[in-house]
Legacy VTK file of the C-alpha trace (Angstrom):
# vtk DataFile Version 3.0
C-alpha trace
ASCII
DATASET POLYDATA
POINTS 250 float
-109.315 -58.989 57.559
-109.968 -60.053 61.328
-111.211 -63.359 61.977
-114.292 -63.915 64.180
-116.295 -66.771 65.254
-119.738 -64.719 64.591
-119.438 -65.043 60.856
-121.792 -63.179 58.700
-124.001 -65.729 57.047
-126.752 -68.000 58.408
-127.822 -71.311 57.265
-130.295 -71.386 54.599
-131.297 -74.750 55.173
-135.377 -75.063 55.322
-137.542 -75.862 58.563
-140.571 -76.828 57.064
-142.292 -73.094 57.419
-142.743 -72.819 53.570
-142.676 -76.386 52.537
-146.348 -76.483 51.287
-148.471 -73.737 49.775
-151.296 -72.419 51.687
-153.537 -73.619 49.099
-152.316 -77.386 49.576
-153.030 -76.726 52.966
-156.414 -75.455 52.405
-157.295 -78.431 50.345
-155.773 -80.959 52.393
-157.578 -79.950 55.615
-160.879 -80.461 53.852
-159.864 -84.191 53.597
-161.276 -86.440 56.089
-158.661 -87.418 58.674
-156.178 -84.777 58.200
-155.542 -83.334 61.518
-152.256 -82.221 60.517
-153.429 -80.063 57.613
-156.370 -78.841 59.953
-153.867 -77.650 62.709
-151.829 -75.786 59.819
-155.197 -74.410 58.492
-155.481 -72.790 62.032
-152.260 -71.343 62.051
-152.782 -69.785 58.889
-155.930 -68.308 60.261
-153.838 -67.125 63.399
-151.312 -65.536 60.949
-153.679 -63.472 59.095
-156.635 -62.804 61.419
-155.081 -59.115 61.917
-155.573 -57.910 58.271
-159.105 -59.339 58.358
-159.666 -57.347 61.561
-158.431 -54.141 60.326
-160.865 -54.622 57.397
-163.772 -54.998 59.462
-162.807 -52.320 61.778
-162.467 -50.038 58.721
-165.639 -50.927 57.364
-167.300 -49.420 60.404
-167.523 -52.232 62.811
-166.619 -51.495 66.188
-163.575 -53.059 68.285
-165.886 -55.984 69.785
-167.861 -56.467 66.872
-165.002 -56.919 64.515
-163.624 -59.091 66.853
-166.603 -61.325 67.227
-166.903 -61.350 63.513
-163.532 -62.328 62.430
-163.482 -65.063 65.015
-166.583 -66.357 63.879
-165.819 -66.116 60.268
-162.583 -68.337 60.784
-164.330 -70.713 63.147
-166.947 -71.147 60.350
-164.206 -71.697 57.916
-162.527 -74.355 59.926
-166.017 -76.159 61.136
-167.746 -76.364 57.815
-164.222 -77.043 55.986
-165.115 -74.244 53.554
-161.926 -73.850 52.219
-162.405 -77.571 50.729
-164.972 -76.652 48.170
-162.685 -73.957 46.674
-161.363 -74.426 43.128
-157.519 -74.405 43.221
-157.519 -72.406 40.187
-158.828 -69.283 42.047
-155.761 -67.265 42.235
-154.397 -65.272 45.284
-155.171 -66.787 48.817
-155.768 -63.189 50.286
-158.502 -62.388 47.720
-159.956 -65.657 48.723
-160.148 -64.795 52.300
-161.272 -61.285 52.019
-163.963 -62.477 49.373
-164.896 -64.920 51.777
-165.162 -62.378 54.569
-167.444 -60.145 52.433
-169.839 -63.214 52.159
-169.851 -63.839 55.883
-170.602 -60.315 56.706
-173.405 -59.918 54.580
-175.308 -62.288 56.786
-173.205 -63.079 60.102
-175.495 -61.868 62.837
-177.150 -65.374 63.459
-173.616 -67.249 63.413
-171.933 -64.829 65.786
-174.962 -64.716 68.337
-174.541 -68.708 68.360
-170.726 -68.260 69.068
-171.570 -66.046 71.981
-174.116 -68.631 73.528
-171.189 -71.006 73.471
-171.872 -72.966 70.273
-169.451 -74.118 67.998
-165.742 -74.651 68.690
-163.814 -73.082 71.545
-162.573 -69.525 70.607
-159.417 -69.131 68.439
-156.304 -67.664 70.455
-156.523 -64.204 68.735
-155.099 -61.178 70.720
-157.835 -58.530 70.378
-156.471 -55.880 72.546
-153.105 -55.970 70.614
-154.828 -55.730 67.603
-157.047 -52.920 68.617
-153.917 -50.769 69.610
-152.215 -51.540 66.223
-155.431 -50.502 64.613
-155.694 -47.229 66.336
-152.062 -46.452 65.473
-153.254 -46.278 61.875
-156.670 -45.360 62.059
-156.199 -41.694 60.908
-155.069 -42.617 57.433
-157.211 -42.337 54.545
-156.677 -45.933 53.160
-159.929 -47.749 52.000
-160.816 -51.021 53.760
-159.488 -53.096 50.977
-156.043 -51.105 50.757
-155.716 -51.329 54.290
-156.550 -54.903 54.252
-153.700 -55.471 51.474
-151.384 -53.466 53.193
-151.898 -55.409 56.617
-151.549 -58.570 54.697
-148.133 -57.628 53.139
-146.845 -56.727 56.679
-148.041 -60.160 57.933
-145.872 -61.855 55.026
-142.845 -59.531 55.842
-143.295 -60.429 59.840
-143.109 -64.313 58.946
-140.063 -63.646 56.678
-138.168 -61.784 59.474
-139.138 -64.333 61.849
-137.803 -67.195 59.373
-134.478 -65.325 58.805
-134.116 -64.848 62.549
-134.825 -68.596 63.060
-131.918 -69.331 60.232
-129.421 -67.198 62.482
-130.004 -68.457 65.524
-130.163 -72.293 64.679
-126.461 -71.424 63.658
-125.728 -69.776 67.095
-126.001 -66.075 65.649
-128.671 -64.618 67.267
-126.787 -62.027 68.278
-125.722 -61.217 64.937
-128.998 -61.107 63.608
-129.936 -58.401 66.097
-126.865 -56.100 64.970
-127.295 -56.576 61.170
-131.373 -56.370 61.344
-131.063 -52.532 61.419
-129.624 -52.649 57.743
-132.114 -55.062 56.379
-134.910 -52.769 55.135
-135.092 -49.217 56.536
-131.315 -48.230 56.189
-128.442 -47.645 58.312
-130.188 -45.318 60.651
-127.722 -44.181 63.176
-125.691 -47.602 62.794
-122.880 -47.786 60.367
-120.826 -50.693 59.242
-117.798 -49.470 60.800
-119.595 -49.176 64.354
-121.116 -52.689 64.029
-117.783 -54.270 62.890
-115.992 -52.897 65.899
-118.682 -54.552 68.081
-118.445 -57.707 66.285
-114.577 -58.003 65.830
-115.028 -57.682 61.790
-113.844 -55.489 59.298
-116.319 -52.625 57.915
-116.018 -54.725 54.296
-117.150 -57.963 56.215
-120.173 -56.496 57.706
-121.251 -54.905 54.306
-120.900 -58.449 52.692
-122.880 -60.026 55.631
-125.509 -57.255 55.223
-125.716 -57.802 51.508
-126.353 -61.545 51.709
-128.854 -61.055 54.518
-130.768 -58.795 52.279
-130.463 -61.229 49.238
-131.607 -64.009 51.859
-134.527 -61.705 52.940
-135.547 -61.423 49.493
-135.637 -65.052 48.638
-137.706 -65.828 51.790
-140.416 -62.860 50.810
-140.629 -64.314 47.371
-140.918 -67.953 48.598
-143.398 -66.671 51.230
-145.601 -65.116 48.311
-145.392 -68.111 46.349
-147.340 -70.090 49.051
-150.370 -67.393 48.639
-150.726 -67.848 44.811
-152.049 -70.721 42.996
-149.589 -70.344 39.969
-145.720 -69.635 39.903
-146.204 -67.228 37.412
-148.030 -65.089 39.496
-145.132 -64.688 42.310
-143.398 -61.759 40.552
-146.604 -59.672 39.836
-147.831 -60.329 43.563
-144.407 -59.229 44.693
-144.393 -56.025 42.838
-148.208 -55.389 43.750
-147.478 -55.756 47.429
-144.571 -53.708 47.507
-146.118 -51.071 45.952
-149.008 -51.475 48.327
-146.512 -50.924 51.254
-144.701 -47.902 49.504
-147.920 -46.143 48.713
LINES 1 251
250 0 1 2 3 4 5 6 7 8 9 10 11 12 13 14 15 16 17 18 19 20 21 22 23 24 25 26 27 28 29 30 31 32 33 34 35 36 37 38 39 40 41 42 43 44 45 46 47 48 49 50 51 52 53 54 55 56 57 58 59 60 61 62 63 64 65 66 67 68 69 70 71 72 73 74 75 76 77 78 79 80 81 82 83 84 85 86 87 88 89 90 91 92 93 94 95 96 97 98 99 100 101 102 103 104 105 106 107 108 109 110 111 112 113 114 115 116 117 118 119 120 121 122 123 124 125 126 127 128 129 130 131 132 133 134 135 136 137 138 139 140 141 142 143 144 145 146 147 148 149 150 151 152 153 154 155 156 157 158 159 160 161 162 163 164 165 166 167 168 169 170 171 172 173 174 175 176 177 178 179 180 181 182 183 184 185 186 187 188 189 190 191 192 193 194 195 196 197 198 199 200 201 202 203 204 205 206 207 208 209 210 211 212 213 214 215 216 217 218 219 220 221 222 223 224 225 226 227 228 229 230 231 232 233 234 235 236 237 238 239 240 241 242 243 244 245 246 247 248 249
């Protein structure tokens, strides 16, 4: 077997990304004098705003209206600390956000108008142009608003996981290796083969194959960990994983 300084396994040490659940961030943000939790909550809003935007668009709201509505909804949650009044036993974080959005949409005109006049906090940093471009690419499908939201929620989770996995590789100086192996991660090998990548890396095909297996196992573990942050009970993780995988597959 050829040796190489590349190696095929990233560091699995934690970086704090998944150290707390979304619900613990939510509850802490509702406490007086918790700026770190408030910042984390704003990050959560920024992470999951596109599934909410896609939902509003599929409900029939135009591009600009959907942007205004989702931004106003998230700002209202931050301003009024609405999260703090929620029972932690309520279940899935995605269900809470969607239920909150539906309640908000039922009577949102006055609040959105106030935001347009400059009331409230400065706008959150939301890339509305990119969001609309993404939405137009999927607008031809026949998914209901709820199913579209769930699919985009699952994809947002996977984006987080992929970014976390890439960070682990980069932390050990293996950014190039990550780019080489990521093609095998989910969608299969495509036009690449283990032997082709092995030649480029100075490894054997078997070494690359085992490296991909470890990478997939780590990806799965991070996906499970990410989902664990969005439920209120560890017993819900397996069901939520199965459900979101089915949503993406179907």
